[in-house]
Backbone as XML, in Angstrom:
<?xml version="1.0"?>
<chain id="A" units="angstrom">
  <residue number="1" name="MET">
    <atom name="N" x="13.395" y="-0.206" z="-53.164"/>
    <atom name="CA" x="14.094" y="0.935" z="-53.735"/>
    <atom name="C" x="15.600" y="0.716" z="-53.583"/>
  </residue>
  <residue number="2" name="GLN">
    <atom name="N" x="16.303" y="0.722" z="-54.684"/>
    <atom name="CA" x="17.745" y="0.562" z="-54.689"/>
    <atom name="C" x="18.371" y="1.804" z="-54.069"/>
  </residue>
  <residue number="3" name="SER">
    <atom name="N" x="19.479" y="1.616" z="-53.374"/>
    <atom name="CA" x="20.116" y="2.745" z="-52.726"/>
    <atom name="C" x="21.622" y="2.684" z="-52.942"/>
  </residue>
  <residue number="4" name="PHE">
    <atom name="N" x="22.283" y="3.758" z="-52.628"/>
    <atom name="CA" x="23.734" y="3.797" z="-52.709"/>
    <atom name="C" x="24.320" y="3.008" z="-51.544"/>
  </residue>
  <residue number="5" name="PRO">
    <atom name="N" x="25.522" y="2.430" z="-51.724"/>
    <atom name="CA" x="26.187" y="1.760" z="-50.601"/>
    <atom name="C" x="26.449" y="2.754" z="-49.465"/>
  </residue>
  <residue number="6" name="LYS">
    <atom name="N" x="26.480" y="2.242" z="-48.252"/>
    <atom name="CA" x="26.635" y="3.083" z="-47.066"/>
    <atom name="C" x="27.899" y="3.945" z="-47.137"/>
  </residue>
  <residue number="7" name="ASP">
    <atom name="N" x="29.016" y="3.368" z="-47.590"/>
    <atom name="CA" x="30.260" y="4.141" z="-47.647"/>
    <atom name="C" x="30.169" y="5.289" z="-48.656"/>
  </residue>
  <residue number="8" name="VAL">
    <atom name="N" x="29.431" y="5.084" z="-49.734"/>
    <atom name="CA" x="29.233" y="6.150" z="-50.722"/>
    <atom name="C" x="28.390" y="7.270" z="-50.112"/>
  </residue>
  <residue number="9" name="LEU">
    <atom name="N" x="27.328" y="6.894" z="-49.404"/>
    <atom name="CA" x="26.475" y="7.899" z="-48.756"/>
    <atom name="C" x="27.246" y="8.680" z="-47.695"/>
  </residue>
  <residue number="10" name="GLU">
    <atom name="N" x="28.116" y="7.991" z="-46.954"/>
    <atom name="CA" x="28.926" y="8.683" z="-45.947"/>
    <atom name="C" x="29.864" y="9.683" z="-46.611"/>
  </residue>
  <residue number="11" name="SER">
    <atom name="N" x="30.436" y="9.298" z="-47.742"/>
    <atom name="CA" x="31.321" y="10.192" z="-48.484"/>
    <atom name="C" x="30.548" y="11.403" z="-49.008"/>
  </residue>
  <residue number="12" name="ILE">
    <atom name="N" x="29.364" y="11.161" z="-49.520"/>
    <atom name="CA" x="28.512" y="12.252" z="-50.015"/>
    <atom name="C" x="28.146" y="13.188" z="-48.867"/>
  </residue>
  <residue number="13" name="GLN">
    <atom name="N" x="27.746" y="12.612" z="-47.742"/>
    <atom name="CA" x="27.368" y="13.417" z="-46.578"/>
    <atom name="C" x="28.548" y="14.276" z="-46.115"/>
  </residue>
  <residue number="14" name="HIS">
    <atom name="N" x="29.748" y="13.672" z="-46.109"/>
    <atom name="CA" x="30.951" y="14.410" z="-45.711"/>
    <atom name="C" x="31.207" y="15.575" z="-46.678"/>
  </residue>
  <residue number="15" name="HIS">
    <atom name="N" x="31.105" y="15.295" z="-47.975"/>
    <atom name="CA" x="31.306" y="16.339" z="-48.986"/>
    <atom name="C" x="30.283" y="17.464" z="-48.803"/>
  </residue>
  <residue number="16" name="LEU">
    <atom name="N" x="29.033" y="17.104" z="-48.588"/>
    <atom name="CA" x="27.985" y="18.112" z="-48.398"/>
    <atom name="C" x="28.246" y="18.940" z="-47.144"/>
  </residue>
  <residue number="17" name="GLU">
    <atom name="N" x="28.718" y="18.296" z="-46.083"/>
    <atom name="CA" x="29.011" y="19.017" z="-44.839"/>
    <atom name="C" x="30.153" y="20.014" z="-45.051"/>
  </residue>
  <residue number="18" name="GLU">
    <atom name="N" x="31.188" y="19.589" z="-45.766"/>
    <atom name="CA" x="32.307" y="20.493" z="-46.064"/>
    <atom name="C" x="31.843" y="21.671" z="-46.920"/>
  </residue>
  <residue number="19" name="GLU">
    <atom name="N" x="31.011" y="21.390" z="-47.895"/>
    <atom name="CA" x="30.480" y="22.445" z="-48.760"/>
    <atom name="C" x="29.596" y="23.404" z="-47.951"/>
  </residue>
  <residue number="20" name="LYS">
    <atom name="N" x="28.824" y="22.863" z="-47.026"/>
    <atom name="CA" x="27.971" y="23.689" z="-46.164"/>
    <atom name="C" x="28.826" y="24.639" z="-45.319"/>
  </residue>
  <residue number="21" name="LYS">
    <atom name="N" x="29.928" y="24.126" z="-44.773"/>
    <atom name="CA" x="30.829" y="24.967" z="-43.979"/>
    <atom name="C" x="31.434" y="26.071" z="-44.841"/>
  </residue>
  <residue number="22" name="ARG">
    <atom name="N" x="31.845" y="25.716" z="-46.061"/>
    <atom name="CA" x="32.462" y="26.682" z="-46.960"/>
    <atom name="C" x="31.471" y="27.789" z="-47.329"/>
  </residue>
  <residue number="23" name="VAL">
    <atom name="N" x="30.257" y="27.406" z="-47.670"/>
    <atom name="CA" x="29.237" y="28.385" z="-48.066"/>
    <atom name="C" x="28.844" y="29.257" z="-46.866"/>
  </residue>
  <residue number="24" name="SER">
    <atom name="N" x="28.685" y="28.652" z="-45.705"/>
    <atom name="CA" x="28.337" y="29.418" z="-44.495"/>
    <atom name="C" x="29.421" y="30.432" z="-44.160"/>
  </residue>
  <residue number="25" name="ALA">
    <atom name="N" x="30.683" y="30.025" z="-44.282"/>
    <atom name="CA" x="31.794" y="30.938" z="-44.007"/>
    <atom name="C" x="31.801" y="32.091" z="-45.008"/>
  </residue>
  <residue number="26" name="ARG">
    <atom name="N" x="31.510" y="31.794" z="-46.254"/>
    <atom name="CA" x="31.479" y="32.838" z="-47.290"/>
    <atom name="C" x="30.343" y="33.832" z="-47.025"/>
  </residue>
  <residue number="27" name="ILE">
    <atom name="N" x="29.197" y="33.324" z="-46.589"/>
    <atom name="CA" x="28.076" y="34.211" z="-46.246"/>
    <atom name="C" x="28.476" y="35.146" z="-45.106"/>
  </residue>
  <residue number="28" name="ALA">
    <atom name="N" x="29.095" y="34.589" z="-44.070"/>
    <atom name="CA" x="29.522" y="35.400" z="-42.924"/>
    <atom name="C" x="30.543" y="36.454" z="-43.361"/>
  </residue>
  <residue number="29" name="GLU">
    <atom name="N" x="31.465" y="36.053" z="-44.219"/>
    <atom name="CA" x="32.486" y="36.970" z="-44.725"/>
    <atom name="C" x="31.849" y="38.116" z="-45.519"/>
  </residue>
  <residue number="30" name="LEU">
    <atom name="N" x="30.907" y="37.788" z="-46.378"/>
    <atom name="CA" x="30.232" y="38.824" z="-47.171"/>
    <atom name="C" x="29.441" y="39.779" z="-46.288"/>
  </residue>
  <residue number="31" name="ARG">
    <atom name="N" x="28.796" y="39.239" z="-45.285"/>
    <atom name="CA" x="28.014" y="40.110" z="-44.385"/>
    <atom name="C" x="28.919" y="41.095" z="-43.652"/>
  </residue>
  <residue number="32" name="LEU">
    <atom name="N" x="30.125" y="40.656" z="-43.302"/>
    <atom name="CA" x="31.066" y="41.557" z="-42.634"/>
    <atom name="C" x="31.591" y="42.627" z="-43.591"/>
  </residue>
  <residue number="33" name="GLN">
    <atom name="N" x="31.734" y="42.279" z="-44.859"/>
    <atom name="CA" x="32.256" y="43.220" z="-45.854"/>
    <atom name="C" x="31.193" y="44.198" z="-46.355"/>
  </residue>
  <residue number="34" name="ASP">
    <atom name="N" x="29.948" y="43.889" z="-46.130"/>
    <atom name="CA" x="28.854" y="44.746" z="-46.594"/>
    <atom name="C" x="28.984" y="46.116" z="-45.936"/>
  </residue>
  <residue number="35" name="PRO">
    <atom name="N" x="29.042" y="47.178" z="-46.740"/>
    <atom name="CA" x="29.181" y="48.512" z="-46.155"/>
    <atom name="C" x="28.036" y="48.866" z="-45.203"/>
  </residue>
  <residue number="36" name="PHE">
    <atom name="N" x="26.881" y="48.269" z="-45.381"/>
    <atom name="CA" x="25.750" y="48.560" z="-44.504"/>
    <atom name="C" x="25.883" y="47.876" z="-43.143"/>
  </residue>
  <residue number="37" name="SER">
    <atom name="N" x="26.864" y="46.989" z="-42.991"/>
    <atom name="CA" x="27.029" y="46.304" z="-41.706"/>
    <atom name="C" x="27.799" y="47.163" z="-40.701"/>
  </residue>
  <residue number="38" name="ASP">
    <atom name="N" x="28.383" y="48.257" z="-41.167"/>
    <atom name="CA" x="29.142" y="49.144" z="-40.293"/>
    <atom name="C" x="28.182" y="50.045" z="-39.525"/>
  </residue>
  <residue number="39" name="PRO">
    <atom name="N" x="28.114" y="49.890" z="-38.194"/>
    <atom name="CA" x="27.179" y="50.711" z="-37.414"/>
    <atom name="C" x="27.507" y="52.207" z="-37.486"/>
  </residue>
  <residue number="40" name="GLU">
    <atom name="N" x="28.754" y="52.551" z="-37.759"/>
    <atom name="CA" x="29.158" y="53.957" z="-37.871"/>
    <atom name="C" x="28.652" y="54.598" z="-39.158"/>
  </residue>
  <residue number="41" name="ARG">
    <atom name="N" x="28.204" y="53.780" z="-40.088"/>
    <atom name="CA" x="27.730" y="54.283" z="-41.374"/>
    <atom name="C" x="26.588" y="55.282" z="-41.190"/>
  </residue>
  <residue number="42" name="LEU">
    <atom name="N" x="25.728" y="55.034" z="-40.210"/>
    <atom name="CA" x="24.581" y="55.915" z="-39.976"/>
    <atom name="C" x="25.007" y="57.303" z="-39.509"/>
  </residue>
  <residue number="43" name="ASN">
    <atom name="N" x="26.160" y="57.378" z="-38.841"/>
    <atom name="CA" x="26.662" y="58.660" z="-38.339"/>
    <atom name="C" x="27.531" y="59.378" z="-39.360"/>
  </residue>
  <residue number="44" name="ASP">
    <atom name="N" x="27.842" y="58.696" z="-40.453"/>
    <atom name="CA" x="28.730" y="59.238" z="-41.473"/>
    <atom name="C" x="27.941" y="60.157" z="-42.411"/>
  </residue>
  <residue number="45" name="ASN">
    <atom name="N" x="28.443" y="61.341" z="-42.596"/>
    <atom name="CA" x="27.810" y="62.283" z="-43.527"/>
    <atom name="C" x="28.548" y="62.243" z="-44.859"/>
  </residue>
  <residue number="46" name="ALA">
    <atom name="N" x="28.567" y="61.078" z="-45.464"/>
    <atom name="CA" x="29.305" y="60.886" z="-46.713"/>
    <atom name="C" x="28.644" y="61.645" z="-47.853"/>
  </residue>
  <residue number="47" name="ALA">
    <atom name="N" x="29.469" y="61.983" z="-48.821"/>
    <atom name="CA" x="28.963" y="62.645" z="-50.025"/>
    <atom name="C" x="28.017" y="61.702" z="-50.752"/>
  </residue>
  <residue number="48" name="SER">
    <atom name="N" x="27.149" y="62.284" z="-51.571"/>
    <atom name="CA" x="26.138" y="61.472" z="-52.249"/>
    <atom name="C" x="26.755" y="60.432" z="-53.180"/>
  </residue>
  <residue number="49" name="ASP">
    <atom name="N" x="27.919" y="60.748" z="-53.797"/>
    <atom name="CA" x="28.553" y="59.748" z="-54.662"/>
    <atom name="C" x="29.097" y="58.582" z="-53.844"/>
  </residue>
  <residue number="50" name="ALA">
    <atom name="N" x="29.612" y="58.857" z="-52.660"/>
    <atom name="CA" x="30.081" y="57.784" z="-51.775"/>
    <atom name="C" x="28.891" y="56.961" z="-51.296"/>
  </residue>
  <residue number="51" name="GLU">
    <atom name="N" x="27.800" y="57.629" z="-51.011"/>
    <atom name="CA" x="26.573" y="56.945" z="-50.584"/>
    <atom name="C" x="26.063" y="56.031" z="-51.697"/>
  </residue>
  <residue number="52" name="ALA">
    <atom name="N" x="26.096" y="56.521" z="-52.921"/>
    <atom name="CA" x="25.650" y="55.720" z="-54.071"/>
    <atom name="C" x="26.549" y="54.509" z="-54.259"/>
  </residue>
  <residue number="53" name="SER">
    <atom name="N" x="27.837" y="54.696" z="-54.051"/>
    <atom name="CA" x="28.784" y="53.583" z="-54.171"/>
    <atom name="C" x="28.515" y="52.530" z="-53.097"/>
  </residue>
  <residue number="54" name="GLU">
    <atom name="N" x="28.257" y="53.002" z="-51.869"/>
    <atom name="CA" x="27.927" y="52.070" z="-50.782"/>
    <atom name="C" x="26.636" y="51.317" z="-51.086"/>
  </residue>
  <residue number="55" name="GLU">
    <atom name="N" x="25.663" y="52.025" z="-51.617"/>
    <atom name="CA" x="24.374" y="51.410" z="-51.960"/>
    <atom name="C" x="24.569" y="50.323" z="-53.017"/>
  </residue>
  <residue number="56" name="SER">
    <atom name="N" x="25.376" y="50.631" z="-54.017"/>
    <atom name="CA" x="25.660" y="49.664" z="-55.084"/>
    <atom name="C" x="26.399" y="48.447" z="-54.531"/>
  </residue>
  <residue number="57" name="SER">
    <atom name="N" x="27.381" y="48.695" z="-53.683"/>
    <atom name="CA" x="28.124" y="47.591" z="-53.059"/>
    <atom name="C" x="27.200" y="46.740" z="-52.205"/>
  </residue>
  <residue number="58" name="HIS">
    <atom name="N" x="26.338" y="47.400" z="-51.452"/>
    <atom name="CA" x="25.390" y="46.665" z="-50.609"/>
    <atom name="C" x="24.489" y="45.777" z="-51.461"/>
  </residue>
  <residue number="59" name="ASP">
    <atom name="N" x="24.000" y="46.310" z="-52.573"/>
    <atom name="CA" x="23.129" y="45.526" z="-53.456"/>
    <atom name="C" x="23.852" y="44.290" z="-53.981"/>
  </residue>
  <residue number="60" name="ARG">
    <atom name="N" x="25.131" y="44.449" z="-54.353"/>
    <atom name="CA" x="25.919" y="43.299" z="-54.828"/>
    <atom name="C" x="26.100" y="42.276" z="-53.717"/>
  </residue>
  <residue number="61" name="PHE">
    <atom name="N" x="26.446" y="42.747" z="-52.526"/>
    <atom name="CA" x="26.625" y="41.834" z="-51.396"/>
    <atom name="C" x="25.319" y="41.112" z="-51.074"/>
  </residue>
  <residue number="62" name="ALA">
    <atom name="N" x="24.225" y="41.844" z="-51.077"/>
    <atom name="CA" x="22.923" y="41.240" z="-50.769"/>
    <atom name="C" x="22.560" y="40.172" z="-51.797"/>
  </residue>
  <residue number="63" name="ALA">
    <atom name="N" x="22.836" y="40.438" z="-53.070"/>
    <atom name="CA" x="22.540" y="39.451" z="-54.122"/>
    <atom name="C" x="23.388" y="38.198" z="-53.942"/>
  </residue>
  <residue number="64" name="LEU">
    <atom name="N" x="24.664" y="38.385" z="-53.625"/>
    <atom name="CA" x="25.544" y="37.231" z="-53.399"/>
    <atom name="C" x="25.100" y="36.428" z="-52.180"/>
  </residue>
  <residue number="65" name="VAL">
    <atom name="N" x="24.738" y="37.117" z="-51.113"/>
    <atom name="CA" x="24.275" y="36.424" z="-49.904"/>
    <atom name="C" x="23.001" y="35.642" z="-50.200"/>
  </residue>
  <residue number="66" name="THR">
    <atom name="N" x="22.093" y="36.228" z="-50.965"/>
    <atom name="CA" x="20.860" y="35.526" z="-51.343"/>
    <atom name="C" x="21.180" y="34.275" z="-52.146"/>
  </residue>
  <residue number="67" name="GLN">
    <atom name="N" x="22.078" y="34.402" z="-53.109"/>
    <atom name="CA" x="22.467" y="33.258" z="-53.941"/>
    <atom name="C" x="23.106" y="32.159" z="-53.083"/>
  </residue>
  <residue number="68" name="LEU">
    <atom name="N" x="23.997" y="32.544" z="-52.191"/>
    <atom name="CA" x="24.665" y="31.562" z="-51.335"/>
    <atom name="C" x="23.696" y="30.945" z="-50.327"/>
  </residue>
  <residue number="69" name="THR">
    <atom name="N" x="22.738" y="31.724" z="-49.848"/>
    <atom name="CA" x="21.728" y="31.198" z="-48.929"/>
    <atom name="C" x="20.872" y="30.151" z="-49.634"/>
  </residue>
  <residue number="70" name="ASP">
    <atom name="N" x="20.528" y="30.404" z="-50.883"/>
    <atom name="CA" x="19.790" y="29.406" z="-51.670"/>
    <atom name="C" x="20.621" y="28.136" z="-51.843"/>
  </residue>
  <residue number="71" name="GLN">
    <atom name="N" x="21.916" y="28.319" z="-52.096"/>
    <atom name="CA" x="22.817" y="27.171" z="-52.243"/>
    <atom name="C" x="22.889" y="26.384" z="-50.933"/>
  </residue>
  <residue number="72" name="LEU">
    <atom name="N" x="22.932" y="27.091" z="-49.822"/>
    <atom name="CA" x="22.965" y="26.448" z="-48.508"/>
    <atom name="C" x="21.700" y="25.620" z="-48.278"/>
  </residue>
  <residue number="73" name="LYS">
    <atom name="N" x="20.558" y="26.146" z="-48.673"/>
    <atom name="CA" x="19.296" y="25.406" z="-48.544"/>
    <atom name="C" x="19.320" y="24.138" z="-49.394"/>
  </residue>
  <residue number="74" name="GLU">
    <atom name="N" x="19.896" y="24.226" z="-50.595"/>
    <atom name="CA" x="20.008" y="23.045" z="-51.460"/>
    <atom name="C" x="20.901" y="21.987" z="-50.821"/>
  </residue>
  <residue number="75" name="ILE">
    <atom name="N" x="21.990" y="22.425" z="-50.206"/>
    <atom name="CA" x="22.901" y="21.500" z="-49.522"/>
    <atom name="C" x="22.182" y="20.826" z="-48.363"/>
  </residue>
  <residue number="76" name="GLU">
    <atom name="N" x="21.481" y="21.610" z="-47.554"/>
    <atom name="CA" x="20.756" y="21.048" z="-46.408"/>
    <atom name="C" x="19.662" y="20.088" z="-46.863"/>
  </residue>
  <residue number="77" name="SER">
    <atom name="N" x="19.019" y="20.396" z="-47.964"/>
    <atom name="CA" x="18.000" y="19.511" z="-48.518"/>
    <atom name="C" x="18.632" y="18.197" z="-48.972"/>
  </residue>
  <residue number="78" name="ALA">
    <atom name="N" x="19.794" y="18.276" z="-49.616"/>
    <atom name="CA" x="20.500" y="17.064" z="-50.045"/>
    <atom name="C" x="20.913" y="16.232" z="-48.834"/>
  </residue>
  <residue number="79" name="GLN">
    <atom name="N" x="21.369" y="16.893" z="-47.771"/>
    <atom name="CA" x="21.735" y="16.168" z="-46.551"/>
    <atom name="C" x="20.522" y="15.445" z="-45.968"/>
  </residue>
  <residue number="80" name="ALA">
    <atom name="N" x="19.382" y="16.088" z="-45.992"/>
    <atom name="CA" x="18.156" y="15.461" z="-45.485"/>
    <atom name="C" x="17.790" y="14.248" z="-46.335"/>
  </residue>
  <residue number="81" name="ARG">
    <atom name="N" x="17.974" y="14.359" z="-47.655"/>
    <atom name="CA" x="17.673" y="13.224" z="-48.536"/>
    <atom name="C" x="18.638" y="12.068" z="-48.295"/>
  </residue>
  <residue number="82" name="VAL">
    <atom name="N" x="19.902" y="12.374" z="-47.997"/>
    <atom name="CA" x="20.858" y="11.310" z="-47.655"/>
    <atom name="C" x="20.374" y="10.613" z="-46.395"/>
  </residue>
  <residue number="83" name="SER">
    <atom name="N" x="19.970" y="11.386" z="-45.403"/>
    <atom name="CA" x="19.520" y="10.823" z="-44.122"/>
    <atom name="C" x="18.258" y="9.991" z="-44.250"/>
  </residue>
  <residue number="84" name="ASP">
    <atom name="N" x="17.320" y="10.431" z="-45.087"/>
    <atom name="CA" x="16.053" y="9.689" z="-45.170"/>
    <atom name="C" x="16.028" y="8.634" z="-46.282"/>
  </residue>
  <residue number="85" name="GLY">
    <atom name="N" x="17.169" y="8.479" z="-46.980"/>
    <atom name="CA" x="17.268" y="7.410" z="-47.972"/>
    <atom name="C" x="16.731" y="7.738" z="-49.348"/>
  </residue>
  <residue number="86" name="THR">
    <atom name="N" x="16.400" y="8.999" z="-49.595"/>
    <atom name="CA" x="15.869" y="9.369" z="-50.910"/>
    <atom name="C" x="16.898" y="10.083" z="-51.780"/>
  </residue>
  <residue number="87" name="TYR">
    <atom name="N" x="18.117" y="10.228" z="-51.282"/>
    <atom name="CA" x="19.156" y="10.916" z="-52.048"/>
    <atom name="C" x="19.440" y="10.153" z="-53.339"/>
  </residue>
  <residue number="88" name="GLY">
    <atom name="N" x="19.575" y="10.905" z="-54.418"/>
    <atom name="CA" x="19.926" y="10.307" z="-55.696"/>
    <atom name="C" x="18.736" y="9.893" z="-56.530"/>
  </residue>
  <residue number="89" name="TYR">
    <atom name="N" x="17.535" y="10.150" z="-56.014"/>
    <atom name="CA" x="16.315" y="9.830" z="-56.763"/>
    <atom name="C" x="15.662" y="11.114" z="-57.237"/>
  </residue>
  <residue number="90" name="CYS">
    <atom name="N" x="15.233" y="11.099" z="-58.478"/>
    <atom name="CA" x="14.560" y="12.244" z="-59.079"/>
    <atom name="C" x="13.242" y="12.494" z="-58.347"/>
  </residue>
  <residue number="91" name="ILE">
    <atom name="N" x="13.012" y="13.727" z="-57.953"/>
    <atom name="CA" x="11.772" y="14.043" z="-57.238"/>
    <atom name="C" x="10.567" y="14.060" z="-58.166"/>
  </residue>
  <residue number="92" name="SER">
    <atom name="N" x="10.821" y="14.052" z="-59.472"/>
    <atom name="CA" x="9.726" y="14.065" z="-60.430"/>
    <atom name="C" x="9.327" y="12.659" z="-60.868"/>
  </residue>
  <residue number="93" name="CYS">
    <atom name="N" x="10.279" y="11.915" z="-61.428"/>
    <atom name="CA" x="9.954" y="10.589" z="-61.980"/>
    <atom name="C" x="10.310" y="9.442" z="-61.039"/>
  </residue>
  <residue number="94" name="LYS">
    <atom name="N" x="11.000" y="9.751" z="-59.930"/>
    <atom name="CA" x="11.379" y="8.765" z="-58.901"/>
    <atom name="C" x="12.453" y="7.778" z="-59.358"/>
  </residue>
  <residue number="95" name="GLN">
    <atom name="N" x="13.048" y="8.005" z="-60.532"/>
    <atom name="CA" x="14.136" y="7.152" z="-61.010"/>
    <atom name="C" x="15.451" y="7.658" z="-60.417"/>
  </residue>
  <residue number="96" name="MET">
    <atom name="N" x="16.460" y="6.763" z="-60.384"/>
    <atom name="CA" x="17.767" y="7.180" z="-59.878"/>
    <atom name="C" x="18.382" y="8.214" z="-60.817"/>
  </residue>
  <residue number="97" name="ILE">
    <atom name="N" x="18.986" y="9.219" z="-60.222"/>
    <atom name="CA" x="19.711" y="10.233" z="-60.981"/>
    <atom name="C" x="21.071" y="9.642" z="-61.337"/>
  </residue>
  <residue number="98" name="ASP">
    <atom name="N" x="21.504" y="9.872" z="-62.564"/>
    <atom name="CA" x="22.787" y="9.348" z="-63.020"/>
    <atom name="C" x="23.907" y="9.793" z="-62.072"/>
  </residue>
  <residue number="99" name="THR">
    <atom name="N" x="24.781" y="8.857" z="-61.721"/>
    <atom name="CA" x="25.854" y="9.166" z="-60.767"/>
    <atom name="C" x="26.823" y="10.216" z="-61.306"/>
  </residue>
  <residue number="100" name="ASP">
    <atom name="N" x="27.006" y="10.277" z="-62.622"/>
    <atom name="CA" x="27.864" y="11.326" z="-63.190"/>
    <atom name="C" x="27.256" y="12.704" z="-62.934"/>
  </residue>
  <residue number="101" name="ARG">
    <atom name="N" x="25.948" y="12.804" z="-63.033"/>
    <atom name="CA" x="25.260" y="14.073" z="-62.752"/>
    <atom name="C" x="25.421" y="14.440" z="-61.278"/>
  </residue>
  <residue number="102" name="LEU">
    <atom name="N" x="25.263" y="13.456" z="-60.399"/>
    <atom name="CA" x="25.403" y="13.719" z="-58.964"/>
    <atom name="C" x="26.842" y="14.081" z="-58.598"/>
  </residue>
  <residue number="103" name="ALA">
    <atom name="N" x="27.805" y="13.513" z="-59.321"/>
    <atom name="CA" x="29.207" y="13.846" z="-59.057"/>
    <atom name="C" x="29.477" y="15.312" z="-59.379"/>
  </residue>
  <residue number="104" name="ILE">
    <atom name="N" x="28.831" y="15.806" z="-60.423"/>
    <atom name="CA" x="29.009" y="17.205" z="-60.831"/>
    <atom name="C" x="28.144" y="18.137" z="-59.994"/>
  </residue>
  <residue number="105" name="LEU">
    <atom name="N" x="26.922" y="17.704" z="-59.701"/>
    <atom name="CA" x="25.957" y="18.520" z="-58.967"/>
    <atom name="C" x="25.341" y="17.673" z="-57.850"/>
  </residue>
  <residue number="106" name="PRO">
    <atom name="N" x="26.040" y="17.555" z="-56.711"/>
    <atom name="CA" x="25.570" y="16.671" z="-55.637"/>
    <atom name="C" x="24.212" y="17.046" z="-55.047"/>
  </residue>
  <residue number="107" name="THR">
    <atom name="N" x="23.760" y="18.264" z="-55.310"/>
    <atom name="CA" x="22.464" y="18.700" z="-54.778"/>
    <atom name="C" x="21.329" y="18.501" z="-55.776"/>
  </residue>
  <residue number="108" name="ALA">
    <atom name="N" x="21.613" y="17.854" z="-56.899"/>
    <atom name="CA" x="20.592" y="17.661" z="-57.940"/>
    <atom name="C" x="19.373" y="16.931" z="-57.385"/>
  </residue>
  <residue number="109" name="THR">
    <atom name="N" x="18.199" y="17.421" z="-57.755"/>
    <atom name="CA" x="16.946" y="16.776" z="-57.338"/>
    <atom name="C" x="16.200" y="16.179" z="-58.522"/>
  </residue>
  <residue number="110" name="LEU">
    <atom name="N" x="16.646" y="16.511" z="-59.724"/>
    <atom name="CA" x="15.998" y="16.009" z="-60.937"/>
    <atom name="C" x="17.006" y="15.262" z="-61.801"/>
  </residue>
  <residue number="111" name="CYS">
    <atom name="N" x="16.543" y="14.199" z="-62.440"/>
    <atom name="CA" x="17.383" y="13.524" z="-63.423"/>
    <atom name="C" x="17.505" y="14.451" z="-64.634"/>
  </residue>
  <residue number="112" name="LEU">
    <atom name="N" x="18.444" y="14.157" z="-65.496"/>
    <atom name="CA" x="18.674" y="15.015" z="-66.652"/>
    <atom name="C" x="17.441" y="15.111" z="-67.543"/>
  </residue>
  <residue number="113" name="HIS">
    <atom name="N" x="16.754" y="14.002" z="-67.729"/>
    <atom name="CA" x="15.551" y="13.984" z="-68.562"/>
    <atom name="C" x="14.486" y="14.942" z="-68.001"/>
  </residue>
  <residue number="114" name="CYS">
    <atom name="N" x="14.211" y="14.838" z="-66.719"/>
    <atom name="CA" x="13.193" y="15.705" z="-66.100"/>
    <atom name="C" x="13.661" y="17.162" z="-66.057"/>
  </residue>
  <residue number="115" name="GLU">
    <atom name="N" x="14.953" y="17.377" z="-65.864"/>
    <atom name="CA" x="15.492" y="18.742" z="-65.866"/>
    <atom name="C" x="15.281" y="19.387" z="-67.230"/>
  </residue>
  <residue number="116" name="LYS">
    <atom name="N" x="15.555" y="18.641" z="-68.291"/>
    <atom name="CA" x="15.366" y="19.176" z="-69.648"/>
    <atom name="C" x="13.896" y="19.444" z="-69.933"/>
  </residue>
  <residue number="117" name="ASN">
    <atom name="N" x="13.016" y="18.563" z="-69.469"/>
    <atom name="CA" x="11.580" y="18.732" z="-69.710"/>
    <atom name="C" x="10.968" y="19.845" z="-68.872"/>
  </residue>
  <residue number="118" name="LYS">
    <atom name="N" x="11.636" y="20.213" z="-67.788"/>
    <atom name="CA" x="11.155" y="21.279" z="-66.908"/>
    <atom name="C" x="11.184" y="22.624" z="-67.618"/>
  </residue>
  <residue number="119" name="LYS">
    <atom name="N" x="12.138" y="22.798" z="-68.492"/>
    <atom name="CA" x="12.333" y="24.093" z="-69.155"/>
    <atom name="C" x="11.511" y="24.205" z="-70.348"/>
  </residue>
</chain>
């Protein structure tokens, strides 16, 4: 099985680690901004319109956290593939994923052909 040169894999791993830190920090930031994270909220007798606004904000924060958590899992999966030597190979057809695709989407698990056929 052909593989990427060691220096390329180290660069990819470094990029993935930086992206993981960025996404993790964003998740932590969103959780702090979530109106439901305020312990005083339970003691607050806010008007129903304020409550509805908090509920809406919470839903947006929760959706963003879910999306970022999924992204974090993709990053961790890519890091595992770098470590075990399977990074850059399509999980469907086992062919190498085009390097231009990986440059744009380093967490890609499918080659473009398999991605198109998936839909």
